[in-house]
C-alpha positions in Angstrom: 79.5 116.6 4.0 79.3 120.3 4.8 76.0 122.1 4.5 75.2 124.8 2.0 74.9 127.6 4.6 76.7 130.8 3.5 78.0 133.4 5.9 79.2 135.7 3.3 76.0 137.7 3.1 72.5 137.7 4.6 70.0 135.2 3.3 67.2 137.7 2.7 67.7 139.7 -0.5 68.3 143.4 -0.3 64.9 144.3 -1.7 63.3 142.7 1.4 65.9 143.4 3.9 63.8 146.1 5.6 60.9 143.7 6.1 61.0 141.4 9.1 58.2 139.9 11.1 55.1 142.1 10.7 54.0 144.1 13.6 50.7 142.2 13.4 52.4 138.9 14.3 54.3 140.7 17.2 51.1 142.2 18.7 49.0 139.1 18.3 51.7 137.2 20.1 51.7 139.8 22.8 47.9 139.5 23.1 48.2 135.7 23.5 51.0 136.0 26.1 49.2 138.5 28.3 45.6 137.4 27.8 44.8 140.8 26.4 41.9 141.9 24.2 43.3 142.0 20.7 42.0 145.2 18.9 45.2 145.2 16.7 44.8 142.8 13.8 41.6 143.5 11.7 39.6 140.3 11.7 36.1 139.9 13.2 35.6 137.6 16.2 32.4 136.2 14.8 31.5 134.4 11.5 29.6 136.1 8.7 26.0 135.0 7.4 25.0 131.5 8.1 23.7 131.1 4.6 27.0 131.9 3.1 28.8 129.4 5.4 26.2 126.8 4.4 26.9 127.6 0.7 30.6 126.7 1.3 29.6 123.4 3.0 27.2 122.6 0.2 30.0 123.2 -2.4 32.3 120.9 -0.5 29.6 118.2 -0.4 28.8 118.6 -4.0 32.4 118.3 -5.0 32.5 121.8 -6.5 36.0 123.3 -6.0 37.6 120.4 -4.2 40.0 120.1 -7.2 41.8 123.0 -9.0 39.3 125.7 -10.0 39.8 127.5 -13.2 42.8 129.9 -13.1 40.7 133.1 -13.5 38.3 131.9 -10.9 35.1 129.9 -11.1 32.6 131.4 -13.7 29.9 131.7 -11.0 31.9 134.0 -8.9 33.3 136.1 -11.8 29.8 136.6 -13.0 28.6 137.7 -9.5 31.5 140.1 -9.3 30.6 141.7 -12.6 27.0 141.9 -11.5 28.0 143.5 -8.2 30.1 146.2 -9.9 27.2 147.0 -12.2 24.5 147.0 -9.6 26.3 149.2 -7.2 28.3 151.5 -9.4 27.1 151.1 -13.0 30.4 149.6 -14.1 30.2 147.0 -16.7 32.8 144.3 -16.9 33.1 141.1 -19.0 33.3 138.2 -16.5 35.6 136.3 -18.9 38.2 139.0 -19.8 37.8 141.7 -17.1 37.4 139.8 -13.8 40.1 137.8 -12.0 39.7 136.0 -8.7 42.7 136.0 -6.4 43.8 134.5 -3.1 42.5 137.6 -1.1 43.3 141.2 -1.8 46.9 140.7 -0.7 47.7 138.5 -3.6 45.7 140.8 -5.9 48.1 143.6 -4.8 51.1 141.5 -5.3 50.2 140.1 -8.7 49.1 143.6 -9.9 52.3 145.3 -8.9 54.6 142.5 -10.1 52.7 142.5 -13.5 52.7 146.3 -14.1 56.0 147.5 -12.7 59.5 147.4 -14.2 62.6 147.8 -12.0 63.2 151.5 -11.4 59.5 152.5 -11.9 58.1 154.8 -9.1 54.9 154.2 -7.3 53.2 157.0 -5.6 51.3 155.7 -2.6 49.2 157.3 0.2 51.0 157.2 3.5 50.2 155.5 5.9 49.6 152.4 4.0 48.8 148.7 4.3 52.2 147.1 4.9 52.1 144.7 2.0 52.2 147.7 -0.4 55.8 148.4 0.5 56.9 144.9 0.3 55.2 144.2 -3.0 56.8 147.4 -4.6 60.1 146.2 -3.3 59.7 142.7 -4.8 58.9 144.3 -8.1 62.1 146.2 -8.0 60.4 149.6 -8.0 60.6 152.6 -5.7 57.8 153.8 -3.5 57.1 157.5 -3.2 54.9 158.3 -0.3 52.5 161.1 -0.1 51.4 161.7 3.5 47.8 162.1 4.5 47.9 165.0 6.9 46.0 164.9 10.2 43.4 167.6 10.6 42.4 167.7 14.3 39.8 170.4 13.7 37.9 168.1 11.3 39.1 164.9 13.1 40.2 163.3 9.8 43.2 162.9 7.6 43.4 164.8 4.4 45.1 164.3 1.0 47.2 167.3 -0.1 46.5 167.4 -3.8 49.4 169.7 -4.5 51.8 167.3 -2.8 50.4 164.5 -4.8 50.9 166.3 -8.0 54.5 167.2 -6.9 55.3 163.6 -6.2 54.8 162.5 -9.8 57.9 162.5 -11.9 58.9 161.2 -15.3 59.7 157.8 -13.6 56.2 157.5 -12.1 54.4 154.4 -13.5 51.4 154.2 -11.3 49.4 155.7 -8.4 48.4 153.3 -5.6 45.2 154.5 -3.9 43.3 153.1 -1.0 39.8 154.3 -0.2 38.2 153.8 2.3 41.7 154.1 3.8 43.3 151.7 6.2 44.5 152.7 8.8 43.2 156.3 9.0 39.5 155.6 8.1 39.5 158.4 5.5 37.2 158.1 2.6 38.4 160.2 -0.3 35.8 162.6 -1.6 34.4 162.7 -5.1 36.4 166.1 -5.5 39.6 164.6 -4.3 39.2 161.5 -6.5 38.3 163.7 -9.5 41.7 165.5 -9.1 43.5 162.1 -8.8 41.8 161.0 -12.0 42.7 164.2 -13.9 46.3 163.8 -12.7 46.4 160.2 -14.0 45.0 161.1 -17.4 47.3 164.2 -17.8 50.5 162.2 -16.9 49.2 159.0 -18.5 49.5 157.0 -15.3 48.1 153.6 -14.3 46.1 153.5 -11.1 45.7 150.6 -8.7 42.9 151.3 -6.3 42.3 149.1 -3.2 38.6 149.2 -2.3 38.2 146.3 0.0 36.2 148.4 2.6 33.8 149.7 -0.1 30.8 148.5 2.0 32.0 150.1 5.2 31.4 153.9 4.8 29.6 155.8 7.5 27.7 159.1 8.1 27.7 161.3 5.0 30.7 159.6 3.3 30.3 158.1 -0.2 32.5 155.5 -1.7 33.3 156.5 -5.3 35.1 153.8 -7.4 37.9 155.5 -9.3 37.0 153.5 -12.4 33.7 155.4 -12.7 35.4 158.7 -13.3 36.2 160.0 -16.8 39.2 158.5 -18.5 39.8 156.0 -15.7 38.2 152.7 -16.6 40.9 151.9 -19.2 43.8 152.7 -16.8 42.5 151.4 -13.4 42.9 148.1 -11.7 40.3 147.9 -8.9 40.9 145.4 -6.0 38.1 144.0 -4.0 37.6 141.4 -1.2 35.0 139.2 0.3 36.8 139.0 3.7 35.9 142.5 5.0 32.4 142.5 3.8 31.3 139.1 4.8 33.5 138.4 7.8 35.1 135.3 6.4 38.7 136.6 6.3 40.2 133.1 6.4 38.7 132.1 3.1 41.0 134.5 1.2 38.8 135.4 -1.7 39.7 138.6 -3.5 39.4 139.9 -7.0 40.6 142.3 -9.6 38.5 144.1 -12.2 39.8 146.2 -15.1 40.2 146.5 -18.8 41.2 143.2 -20.6 44.8 144.1 -21.2 45.3 145.0 -17.5 43.6 142.0 -16.2 45.5 139.7 -18.6 48.7 141.2 -17.4 47.8 140.6 -13.7 46.6 137.0 -14.5 50.1 136.3 -16.0 51.7 137.1 -12.7 49.1 135.6 -10.5 49.3 132.2 -12.2 52.9 131.9 -10.8 52.0 132.8 -7.3 49.1 130.7 -5.9 47.8 129.7 -9.4 44.5 129.0 -7.8 43.0 129.1 -4.3 39.8 128.9 -2.2 37.9 126.6 -4.6 34.7 125.8 -2.6 34.7 129.2 -1.0 34.5 130.9 -4.4 31.0 129.5 -5.0 30.0 130.6 -1.5 31.2 134.2 -2.2 29.3 134.2 -5.4 26.1 133.7 -3.4 27.2 136.2 -0.8 27.5 139.0 -3.5 23.9 138.4 -4.4 22.6 138.9 -0.9 19.9 141.6 -0.7 20.8 145.3 -0.1 19.4 144.8 3.4 22.4 142.7 4.3 24.9 145.4 3.4 22.8 148.0 5.2 22.6 146.0 8.3 26.3 145.1 8.3 27.2 148.8 7.9 24.7 149.8 10.7 26.2 147.3 13.1 29.8 148.4 12.4 28.7 152.1 12.8 27.3 151.3 16.3 30.6 149.5 17.2 32.6 152.5 15.9 30.7 154.9 18.1 30.9 152.5 21.1 34.7 152.2 20.9 35.3 155.8 19.9 33.4 157.0 22.9 35.4 154.7 25.1 38.7 155.9 23.7 37.7 159.6 24.2 36.8 158.8 27.8 40.3 157.3 28.2 41.9 160.5 27.0 42.8 159.8 23.4 42.2 162.2 20.6 40.0 160.2 18.3 39.8 160.5 14.5 36.4 159.0 14.1 36.6 157.1 10.7 34.3 157.8 7.8 35.1 154.2 6.5 36.8 150.8 7.4 36.6 149.2 10.8 39.6 150.9 12.3 39.9 154.0 14.6 43.1 156.0 14.5 43.9 157.9 17.8 46.5 160.5 19.0 48.2 159.5 22.2 49.7 162.9 22.8 46.8 164.0 25.1 47.9 161.1 27.3 51.3 162.6 27.6 52.7 160.0 25.2 54.4 160.5 21.8 56.0 157.1 20.9 53.2 154.9 19.5 55.4 151.8 19.3 56.5 151.9 22.8 53.0 152.8 23.9 51.5 149.7 22.1 54.2 147.4 23.5 53.4 148.6 27.0 49.6 148.8 26.7 48.9 145.0 27.2 50.6 145.1 30.7 49.1 148.4 31.5 45.5 147.6 30.8 45.2 144.3 28.9 44.4 145.7 25.4 46.5 145.4 22.2 46.6 148.0 19.5 48.7 148.8 16.5 51.3 151.7 16.1 50.6 153.6 13.0 54.2 154.4 12.6 54.9 151.1 11.0 52.7 152.1 8.1 54.8 155.1 7.3 58.1 155.7 5.5 58.3 159.0 7.4 58.1 157.2 10.8 58.1 160.6 12.7 54.8 161.5 11.0 53.0 158.4 12.4 54.8 158.3 15.7 51.9 159.6 17.9 49.1 157.7 16.2 47.7 154.3 17.3 45.0 152.2 15.6 42.3 150.1 17.1 40.0 147.6 15.3 36.3 147.7 16.3 35.2 144.6 14.2 34.6 142.7 17.4 31.6 141.6 19.5 29.9 144.4 21.5 30.7 142.9 24.8 34.4 142.7 23.8 34.5 146.3 22.8 32.7 147.3 26.1 35.3 145.4 28.2 38.1 147.0 26.1 36.7 150.4 26.7 36.4 149.8 30.5 40.0 148.5 30.6 41.3 151.6 28.6 39.6 154.0 31.0 42.3 153.2 33.5 44.7 155.1 31.4 42.8 158.3 32.4 43.1 157.5 36.1 
């Protein structure tokens, strides 16, 4: 009996044809093969608070979450998320109708875009962007319209051109996809920039999906302003959060969505046919984590700030132009001062040259040429690892 293999057309559908193995998989495999320090993929190399880990163990032993949890998430976590949003930002959400727990922020993004988009809709997104944005827009049958964050070497940051954002909106635009603090550039959109985004959304009657997973990692004078706090935005904004970045348990995959009841109900309709539920015992632990004292969040931020400055100084000594981030745990660098211009080729060669792995920013762009000279390094690693990485990178300047 012959198999069912077809050679008439590729197996992967056209919507996903441009998406192959992610650059994170390629670079992580390269790190393993060469024994390099992996500053590419954004995960910590130490666990988060011991009391949070013990809360997960306690939930397992007590039989909480070992079977399917409720579809919207366990009540304890939904309540803790609502309390967190109110305590930090003055936002009030009903845990039963305005909070949804997801399998990490990645599922939250997927479920939200699948729920809210029709084929042919346009999504305006800030470029460069987290790679799942493009894939999820494609799966929804929509079209992405990138607005490029422009590098400002004088200020050592990337800026949003508000005129370009306004020009990108057409009659087919359904929603704006905003990420602040922004991965990979480390930009934190200012209150003035976000006010302009909000005014545009209200004027053109757009939905907004805002990815705020790095909300607790803002540095120096930067301020995280949730878009939902601005006039006219609560009823049209889906806010995405995550425990992984804040508590250093990325493998637990606990994320969430907050928003008006109709929006959350729509996202829940899509989410139930993705994972349905996930991370049962870990949901109870994250509920406890969100109630940690303010000192935890301050200490976490201070630790990451010290690591940012350590790696940034090492990259500068190695000859990179460094865009010191105002948020996240990533540093974007310009490789042109090193006499290089192709970030992908540079990152593929870097492990053999000095035993360090990074990510080429070009993979986060539709306009690849805009991102070609930029390379991203993660600093959510142990201090000794960052010191060794900086020492190895210094050989580039020799």
